[in-house]
C-alpha positions as CSV (number, residue, x, y, z in Angstrom):
1,X,56.2,106.4,111.3
2,X,53.2,105.8,113.6
3,X,51.4,103.6,111.1
4,X,53.6,100.7,112.1
5,X,52.3,101.0,115.7
6,X,48.7,101.5,114.8
7,X,48.0,98.8,112.3
8,X,49.0,95.3,111.2
9,X,50.7,94.9,107.9
10,X,48.4,95.6,105.0
11,X,46.9,92.6,103.2
12,X,45.9,93.1,99.5
13,X,44.9,91.0,96.6
14,X,47.4,88.6,95.1
15,X,49.9,90.6,93.1
16,X,51.6,89.3,90.0
17,X,55.3,90.1,90.0
18,X,56.3,92.5,87.2
19,X,58.1,91.0,84.2
20,X,61.4,92.4,82.8
21,X,65.1,92.2,83.1
22,X,65.2,93.1,86.7
23,X,63.4,90.0,87.7
24,X,65.6,87.8,85.5
25,X,68.6,89.1,87.5
26,X,67.4,88.0,90.9
27,X,70.1,86.2,92.8
28,X,69.6,82.4,93.0
29,X,71.4,82.3,96.3
30,X,68.6,82.9,99.0
31,X,71.2,84.0,101.6
32,X,73.2,86.4,99.4
33,X,73.7,89.9,100.7
34,X,72.4,92.9,98.9
35,X,74.1,95.8,97.1
36,X,72.5,98.2,99.6
37,X,71.8,97.7,103.3
38,X,68.1,97.1,103.6
39,X,66.6,96.9,107.1
40,X,63.3,95.0,107.8
41,X,61.3,95.4,110.9
42,X,59.6,93.0,113.3
43,X,56.7,91.2,111.7
44,X,57.9,91.1,108.1
45,X,59.0,87.5,108.4
46,X,57.1,86.3,111.4
47,X,55.0,83.8,109.4
48,X,58.3,81.9,108.7
49,X,60.4,82.8,111.7
50,X,57.7,83.0,114.5
51,X,56.7,85.8,116.8
52,X,60.0,86.0,118.8
53,X,61.9,89.0,117.5
54,X,65.3,87.4,118.3
55,X,64.4,84.4,116.1
56,X,63.2,86.7,113.3
57,X,66.4,88.7,113.4
58,X,68.3,85.5,112.9
59,X,66.0,84.6,110.0
60,X,66.5,88.0,108.4
61,X,70.2,87.5,108.6
62,X,69.9,84.1,106.9
63,X,68.0,85.8,104.1
64,X,70.9,88.2,103.5
65,X,69.8,91.3,105.4
66,X,72.4,93.0,107.5
67,X,70.4,95.6,109.4
68,X,67.0,96.0,111.2
69,X,64.8,98.8,112.2
70,X,62.6,99.1,115.3
71,X,60.7,102.3,115.9
72,X,59.4,101.1,119.3
73,X,62.8,100.0,120.7
74,X,62.6,102.4,123.7
75,X,59.4,100.7,124.8
76,X,61.1,97.3,125.0
77,X,62.5,96.1,128.3
78,X,66.2,96.8,129.0
79,X,66.7,93.1,129.0
80,X,65.2,92.7,125.6
81,X,67.2,95.6,124.3
82,X,70.4,94.1,125.5
83,X,69.6,90.7,124.0
84,X,68.8,92.3,120.6
85,X,72.0,94.3,120.8
86,X,74.1,91.3,121.6
87,X,72.6,89.3,118.7
88,X,73.1,92.1,116.3
89,X,76.8,92.3,117.3
90,X,77.2,88.5,117.0
91,X,75.7,88.5,113.5
92,X,77.5,91.6,112.4
93,X,74.2,93.5,111.8
94,X,73.5,97.1,112.3
95,X,70.7,98.7,114.2
96,X,68.7,101.2,112.2
97,X,66.5,104.0,113.6
98,X,64.2,104.0,116.5
99,X,62.0,106.9,117.5
100,X,62.9,109.4,120.2
101,X,60.1,109.1,122.8
102,X,58.6,112.7,122.8
103,X,54.9,111.8,122.2
104,X,53.2,111.1,118.9
105,X,54.3,112.7,115.6
106,X,52.2,115.8,116.1
107,X,52.6,116.1,119.9
108,X,54.7,118.4,122.0
109,X,55.5,120.6,119.1
110,X,58.9,122.2,119.1
111,X,57.6,124.9,116.9
112,X,55.6,126.4,119.8
113,X,58.6,127.5,121.8
114,X,57.0,126.1,125.0
115,X,59.4,125.0,127.8
116,X,57.2,122.0,128.7
117,X,57.5,120.7,125.1
118,X,61.2,121.2,125.1
119,X,61.6,119.4,128.4
120,X,59.7,116.3,127.1
121,X,61.9,116.3,124.0
122,X,65.2,116.6,125.9
123,X,64.1,113.9,128.3
124,X,63.4,111.6,125.3
125,X,66.9,112.4,123.9
126,X,68.6,111.5,127.2
127,X,66.6,108.2,127.4
128,X,67.4,107.5,123.7
129,X,71.2,107.7,124.5
130,X,70.8,104.8,127.0
131,X,68.7,102.7,124.6
132,X,71.2,103.4,121.8
133,X,74.1,102.1,124.0
134,X,72.3,98.8,124.5
135,X,71.7,98.2,120.8
136,X,74.6,100.1,119.3
137,X,72.3,102.5,117.4
138,X,73.7,105.5,115.6
139,X,70.5,107.1,114.3
140,X,67.3,108.1,116.1
141,X,64.2,109.6,114.5
142,X,62.8,112.9,115.5
143,X,59.6,114.5,114.3
144,X,59.3,118.1,115.6
145,X,55.5,118.0,115.9
146,X,52.6,120.1,114.4
147,X,52.6,123.7,113.4
148,X,51.9,126.3,116.0
149,X,49.7,128.4,113.7
150,X,49.4,131.3,116.0
151,X,53.0,132.1,115.4
152,X,54.7,133.4,112.2
153,X,56.4,130.6,110.3
154,X,59.9,132.2,110.8
155,X,59.4,132.2,114.6
156,X,58.3,128.6,114.5
157,X,61.3,127.6,112.4
158,X,63.6,129.4,114.8
159,X,62.0,127.6,117.8
160,X,62.5,124.2,116.1
161,X,66.2,125.1,115.4
162,X,66.9,126.2,118.9
163,X,65.3,123.0,120.3
164,X,67.2,120.8,118.0
165,X,70.5,122.5,119.0
166,X,69.8,121.4,122.6
167,X,69.1,117.9,121.4
168,X,72.2,117.7,119.4
169,X,74.3,118.7,122.4
170,X,73.0,115.6,124.1
171,X,73.7,113.2,121.2
172,X,77.0,114.6,119.9
173,X,79.3,113.1,122.7
174,X,77.9,109.7,121.8
175,X,78.2,109.8,118.1
176,X,74.5,109.6,117.6
177,X,72.5,111.5,114.9
178,X,69.0,112.7,115.2
179,X,67.5,112.2,111.8
180,X,64.6,114.6,111.1
181,X,61.8,113.0,109.1
182,X,59.5,115.2,107.0
183,X,56.1,113.4,106.8
184,X,53.0,113.4,104.6
185,X,50.5,112.1,107.0
186,X,48.7,115.4,107.6
187,X,49.2,119.0,106.6
188,X,49.2,119.9,110.3
189,X,52.8,118.5,110.7
190,X,55.4,121.3,110.7
191,X,58.1,119.3,108.9
192,X,57.0,118.3,105.4
193,X,59.6,119.0,102.8
194,X,63.2,118.1,102.0
195,X,64.5,121.6,101.4
196,X,62.8,122.8,104.6
197,X,64.6,120.1,106.6
198,X,67.8,120.9,104.8
199,X,67.6,124.5,105.9
200,X,67.0,123.5,109.5
201,X,69.9,121.1,109.6
202,X,72.2,123.7,108.1
203,X,71.1,126.1,110.8
204,X,71.6,123.6,113.6
205,X,75.0,122.8,112.1
206,X,75.8,119.6,113.9
207,X,76.7,116.0,112.9
208,X,73.9,115.0,115.3
209,X,71.1,116.7,113.3
210,X,70.6,115.3,109.8
211,X,67.8,114.3,107.4
212,X,65.8,111.0,107.3
213,X,64.6,110.9,103.7
214,X,61.5,108.7,103.5
215,X,60.8,108.0,99.8
216,X,57.2,107.2,100.4
217,X,56.4,110.5,102.2
218,X,58.4,112.7,99.8
219,X,56.8,111.1,96.7
220,X,53.5,112.2,98.2
221,X,54.7,115.6,99.3
222,X,56.8,116.8,96.4
223,X,58.1,114.1,94.0
224,X,61.2,114.9,92.0
225,X,63.0,112.5,94.4
226,X,66.5,112.2,93.0
227,X,66.9,115.9,92.1
228,X,65.8,117.0,95.6
229,X,68.0,114.4,97.3
230,X,71.0,115.6,95.1
231,X,70.4,119.2,96.2
232,X,70.2,118.3,99.9
233,X,72.6,115.3,99.9
234,X,75.1,116.7,102.3
235,X,72.5,116.6,105.1
236,X,70.9,113.2,104.3
237,X,72.1,110.5,106.7
238,X,69.4,107.9,106.5
239,X,66.9,106.6,103.9
240,X,63.6,104.8,104.3
241,X,61.4,103.4,101.6
242,X,57.8,102.4,100.8
243,X,56.0,102.5,97.4
244,X,53.2,104.8,96.6
245,X,50.3,104.5,96.5
246,X,49.7,102.0,99.3
247,X,52.9,102.2,101.3
248,X,53.8,98.6,100.6
249,X,57.0,97.0,99.2
250,X,58.8,98.2,96.1
251,X,57.2,97.2,92.7
252,X,53.6,97.6,94.1
253,X,53.3,101.3,93.2
254,X,54.6,104.0,90.9
255,X,58.2,104.6,92.1
256,X,61.0,103.2,90.0
257,X,63.1,101.7,92.8
258,X,65.5,99.9,90.5
259,X,66.7,103.3,89.2
260,X,66.5,104.9,92.7
261,X,68.6,102.3,94.4
262,X,71.1,102.3,91.5
263,X,71.4,106.1,92.0
264,X,72.0,105.6,95.8
265,X,74.6,103.0,95.0
266,X,76.4,105.4,92.6
267,X,76.4,108.0,95.3
268,X,78.3,105.5,97.4
269,X,75.7,105.6,100.0
270,X,76.8,103.3,102.9
271,X,73.9,103.9,105.2
272,X,70.8,101.9,106.0
273,X,67.7,101.7,103.7
274,X,64.9,101.2,106.2
275,X,61.9,99.1,104.9
276,X,59.3,101.2,106.6
277,X,56.2,99.9,104.8
278,X,53.5,97.3,104.9
279,X,53.2,94.2,102.7
280,X,50.9,93.7,99.7
281,X,50.2,90.0,100.7
282,X,50.1,88.2,104.0
283,X,51.7,84.9,105.2
284,X,54.6,83.1,103.8
285,X,53.6,84.0,100.2
286,X,53.7,87.6,101.1
287,X,57.1,87.2,102.7
288,X,58.4,85.5,99.6
289,X,57.0,88.3,97.4
290,X,58.7,90.9,99.7
291,X,62.1,89.1,99.4
292,X,61.7,88.7,95.6
293,X,60.8,92.4,95.2
294,X,63.9,93.5,97.0
295,X,66.1,91.1,95.1
296,X,64.6,92.6,91.9
297,X,65.1,96.3,92.7
298,X,68.5,95.6,94.1
299,X,69.6,93.9,90.8
300,X,70.9,97.1,89.2
301,X,74.1,97.1,87.2
């Protein structure tokens, strides 16, 4: 999650597109929509559309995308948030996740059971409701923070559950879901695994507390992607992707995204697939490769 804030898009050596039936099936219509609802973020098409996010959103729409993501939406001005929300509504596009402002991924850990950490989290939840209203967002990302290793794991888990119940109370009246994201960035992070997140969501027992399943992180943490998603499907409300290794666009690593997206489609998944990754190439060539990669892995039958 934080890598988008900390670094520019990754630039690698020129990558030859894989050969095979998937590439032969790429749509010839550059503005055709996709089978799934992929959501780019700012900067992915700035070489072609320019640095203004409003212009880039319009360009994304023209390419066939129907959603966006923006982790840092709460840090934008209210005026910019309103403009983005109005453009999305005009274009018939959806707003994907942004991050609840509670500090960095490991900060203000809810596992510690400390009132000051809970207060920061709940303040971030209330602020997120107002941001969500401006951009018509229905999902917000929550990372509970690091382990509090001086406490038994069961106590930490209970602390996280009780904190999330309080957050859910804030979001429920507005039809907004916190989506909890297990991460692979460091073993210090409390939330790491799909089944662990499933257990917590079941305990919170709220439509406003669900799972954000990031394929990149879970390929690193546990693998067995489709099987674990199947087991935890009732609590998964949002999906993000990035290939591994490298955290770049599909087709640059080891994950079979053609099969994965076909499975999502067969599950009748109607949510957003967030493109939370870097790019293997820079500039307009990199943007073209990004688009071609998504056309290819979306060309399932």
